N, C-alpha and C positions, 0 to 999 in steps of 0.2 A: 312750630305748631300752627301760627298765623297763616304763614305761605300757604302751607298743606290744606286748611281749612279754606282760605279763601280761592284756591285752585279748583278745589271741588265746587265750591259756590259756583265762580264762573261757568265751569261744565254744566252745571245744573241749570245755571240761567240760560244756555245756550241750548240745552237739550229736555231739561225736564218741562219747562213751563211753556216754552214756546209753542210749542205743538198740541198743549192740551188747555182745556178751561181751567184746570184745577194744578195746584203746583204739587210736585209727588218727589222726596229726594230719590238719589240712587240708591239701590240696595243695599251696596258696599255699605256707603255713609249711614244707612238706617241700622245695619247688623253690629258695625261698629259702634255705635253709642248706644244700642240695645244691651251689645256685651259690657260696655262699661258701666251702664246703669243695673245689670246683673250682678257684675265683680262689685258691686258699693254695697251690696247687700249684707249685714252685718248680723251674723245667726245669735249674737248675744243682746243684742237690742231689739227693742220693739220692732214688730213688721211695720213697713209704712204702706199703708192701701194705696198711696198714688203711683207708688212703683208697681206693684200688682196690676193696677188700672192701666198704665202706660205700656207694660209689657203684652198684656192681651190685646190693646188696641194695635200695637205695633207689631203683632204677630210672632209673641217670643214662642218659647218652647214650653206648652202647657205641661208635658210631661216629663220635665226637666225637676230636679231635687229642689232648686232655689224657689221655683214657682209652687211646688207642691207646701214646701213649708211655709210660704209668704199666705196661703190660702188657708191653711190649718192655725198658722198664728193668728190671722185675722179673724177668722170665727172664733176663736178663742178668747181673744182679746174683747171682741163685741159682746159675748156672753158675758165675762167678767165685768165689763168696766162700760157699756154702753149706758146704761139707765142712772148711774149715777156718777159716773166718773169720766164722762167724755160731754164734750160741747156738742152741739147741734151740727157744725160743721163736720165734726170728727166721726159721727154716726152716719151722717151723708155719705161721707170718702166711703168710709165702709160698706156701706147700700152700694155705690158704684162699682165698688173693686168686685163686689159678689156679683153684682147682674154682669159684668165683663166677664165673670169667669162661670157663669150660666148656673148660678147658685141661687135659689130663692130665699130672699132677705126677710121674709115672714115667716120662714123655717128655718133658723140657724140653730145647727146642732152642732153641738161640742161640750165637752166635758161631762157628760152624760144630761145635757140639758139642753133644750130647745127654746128660742127668742124668736118674738115677731119684732125685727128690727126696725120694719116700716111703722108699728105702731109708736115705738121708742121715737122715734123720728119725727113722728106728727106731733106727740106731744111736747118735743123740745121745740119745735118749729112753733107751735101754738103759744111757748114761752117768750119766744122772739118776737113774734107780733103784737102780743100783750104789752111788751114794753114799747115797741116801736110806736104802736098805737098811741100811749098813754104818755112819752114822753119825748116822742121823735126819734129816737135811736133804739136800736135792738138791744138785747140782753149780751150780744156779744158784737158782731160787724154784720153790715151789710154783705160782704161777701159769704160770711156763714149764710147767710139766708139765701144768697143765689145759691149756693150749694144743696140747701135744704130743697129747696124749690126744684132745681134739675132732678136731683135724686126723687122725691116723690113722684114727680111727673112721668119718669123713666120707668119707676114701678109700678105707673097708672094707677097710684093711691089717689083719694079726692082731694086731699088737702092741697094743690099746687096752686090754684087759680088765685084764692085770697092773697099770699105772698108776692104772686106775679104781680097783680095791681099795685100794691104798696111798693114794689121794686120799680114798675114803669114809673109810676109818679115820683121816685127821688132821682132816677135818672134825667127825667124831665123839668125837674126844680131847677130854676135861674140861681138858687141859693147852694145846690148842692155842688161838693167838690169832691168827687170822688175819683179815686184810683183808676187806672188802666186798667189792673189786675180785676177789681172790683166790676167796673162796668162791662169787661169781658166775661166773666162768669155770670154776672146777671144776664147778658144778652144771650149765651148758651141757655140759661134758664126758660127766658122769655120765649125761645125759639121753639122750646121743647112744648111748652105750655100753649103758645098759639095753632099747633098743630091740632089741638083737641077742643082748645074753647067755642062754645057756639055763640054766645051772645057778642053782638055786632057791637055794642060800645066797648065794650072788652078788647074784642078784636082788632079794632082801630087803636086803642090805647097801646096796646102791646106794639101792635106796627109803626105807631110814633116813636115811640122808645127804640126799637130796634132800627129803625132807619134815622134815630139821631145817634146811637150808639155808634154804628157801623161807620158812618159818614163821618164822625168826627176821628174816628181810628184811619180811614183815607186821608183825611187832610193833614192829619200831624205825622202820617207818614210821608208825605208829598213834601211837608215843610221841612224835614229832619233825615233825609235820604235814607229811609227806609225803616227809621228807628220808630217806634210805638211805645212810649214810657221809658222805661231801661230794659237791659238785656233780658232781664229775669223777669218782666212782664210781657216779654215777645211770644213765649209759648203760647198763653192764653188768648194774647191778641190774634195769633193765627189761625188758632182753632176758632175764635168768634168772628172772624173774616171769612173763613169758610163757609162756616153754617150758616151767613146771615146772607148769602150772595143777593137772593131774591128782594131781600129790603134795600138793599143800594144800587139795585138794576135800575135803568141800563148804565150805571155808572160801572167800568170796568177797576176791577182791583188788580193791580201792578203787584202780583206775587212775587216775580223775579225778584225786583229790589228788596221785599221784605226778607224775603230767604235769604239772599246775599249776607244781611246782618248777622243773622243766625250763624250761616258757614265760616264766618270769619272769626266766630268766640269759640275758644277752648271750653266746652262745657265741661266742669265736674263736680258740682253741686247737684245729690241725686233729685231733689225735687224741681231743679231747674229742669232737668235732663227728662224728669217723668213729665214735665207739661209742656216741652217742644216736640217728644218723640211722635205724638199722635198726630200735630200737624205735619211733620214730615212725610206721613204716608197719606195725606189728606182726611184725616180723621179727627174728630172731637169727641169730648166725653159726650155728645150726643150718641154716638154711636156703640154707648156702653151697653146697652141692653140687646142689641141686634146682632152680636157676634155669633158666628158659629164655631161654635167650640170642637165641634165633631172634626171639622176640616183638617186635613194634615198640615201641620207646619212646617214649612220649609225654610224659615229664616232661623234656626235656632242659634244663638249666639254662640254656641262651642265650637260649632262647624263653620265660623265665619273667619273675616279675615283678624289679625290682631289688630289692638287697639290701638290708637292715636298716642302718638308719644308723648308725656309729661313734659312739660317744661321743666326746667330745672338744671344744676349742674351736681349731679352725683357725685361724691366722694370731693369734691372741693370746698373748700372750706369759706364759709360767705362772709362778707363783710359785715361791721356791726354799724347799726344806723340809731340816731335818738331818735324817740318821739315823745310830743309832750302831749300830755293827757289830763284833762280836767273833768271834775264832776260838777253840777250845780244844782241846787234846789233853791228855787223861791215859790213852790206851791203850797207844801204841807209844812206842818209842825215847826221845827225850829229850822229856819235857812241857811244852808252853808254853799259853801265854794271850796274845793282843794284844788290844786294844781302840784304836778311833779314831771319830772323827765326821765324816762327809762332809758338805757338801753339794751338792744337786743339784736340778734342776727339778721341780718337783712332776707327778706320774703317771709319773715315772721307774720301770724296772724293777730289780728286786733285783740281775739281773747289770750294770745301769750302777751301781749303787752300789759293787758289787764292783770293777768297773773303775776307777772315781773311788779307790777305797782303794789299790791296787794301782799307780797311777800315781803318788799322793802319798809311799806308802812300799811301794815293791816288796819291798822287803828282808823285809818281813813279812806281807805281803797278797796277795805274788802267787798264782795260782792259773790252772789248766787246766781246759777244759771238753771235751767230745766230743757229736758231736750225734747225739742219738737221735729217736725217732718223737713223743715227747714235749717236744721241744724240748731247748736246751742242758741238759747235766747234768755237773754239777760233779764232775771226777774227782780233783782234788788241790789242795790249800791248803798255803801255806808249806811245798811242797815235799814234804807228804806225803798220798799216793795212797791212796786204796781199793782193796781187793782181792777179788776172788770169793772166791779160796782162803781168807782169812782172814775171810771175810764182813763186811768192813769198810766204811764208807761214809762221805760227808760231811752230817750230819742239820742242818737246817736251824728254827731255831725263833724264836717268838715270843711272850713272855710264857709260855714255858714250854710253849706249844703247837706240833706240829709243823706246818709248812705246808703249805696244800692246794694249792699253785700252785708251780711250779717258779720257778727263780730268773729266767728267760726271759719270764715272765708275772706274777709277783706284785708289786705295787707297793705299797712301804711308804709309811706315812704319817707327817707330820711329826711327829719326838722317837720314834719306833717304834726299839725295839733290837732288832737280828736278832743273833741267835746262830748261828756255825756250830761244831757239835759234833761231833768223831770217832769215830763209834759202832759198834755191833755190829748186826747184822740178824738 
């Protein structure tokens, strides 16, 4: 797989980027990844708005059964849960998915009800901003506030300017240590607001923030041979660099180098695919509200090439490995530290390691998860749950470095020590 992906990457480096200002992947590669993304949709699980958004931006088949199911489920989920069961960021993603499907988020009709999703988003964004102004941190995350601002701006709502100013100040603060994902989402949001705002001092603030973020991405790419953050933050980083070209001009972006990093990776995680696909066709989330939904789609996944082969040795027994696993809490209540070593088949995910540990010693290693757009998220271990109010969560590390993948996709190697530490974000 690595050789196949890298070979395509080299081909694009020679063809796709050299002759044009922006990088665009070969259509067969986009179609294969689009097909893989569509194939990841599980009709027994909640619909992921990011998947629908990516399918629309990448030119998926809007008449296909998967697209129709996603759109209907997203409408119904918005009507059922948006007001009380969703975070602001989740509502914002639903707004972006609807906009990209040429649906009016102010009139979402499903289950014999009609909901103004923009009104809901504005209320939840106000709650984020109230806590950010009072305590210096939002109700959820700055990433969510970036999503909120972008969705409000693209929907041409009036509540995007205030959050954009706060976000710009956050990314410009010397004390801020903001992840690549968050800075990229903020850059997309500020790029949108910049196009509409009239106050000169606000425009200058947004311009400075956008110049700072985009140049920091270019600096990191140069230092790390194309990588910005990690492989799972590359999708949003590429979107941001494509959308902010005028803010780092006359500096040039070596998109060939950045894209080669993406081509070398065998994307399997749906959320990661959903974020990188728009960048591969020269688009970003900023384009969600400007798509021509009536245009004929000629990239239907069902008519494209077969998927990239998956890595693995099907039918061949896998050797066993030993994984050391420990859990630690020194933050709340009664402190504890427990360690164990479990034996699992090679290629097992961290989630499977945790399941074996819990089966062998449920008193110490029991845990709970909830399904998110990025896969299973560990909410509690040993009866101790993370909390948005306390800003606590279970952080997973290997060799003192935070894992770049979730428990459902990370695969420990033999004799690796995985630590789960109750932490503050």
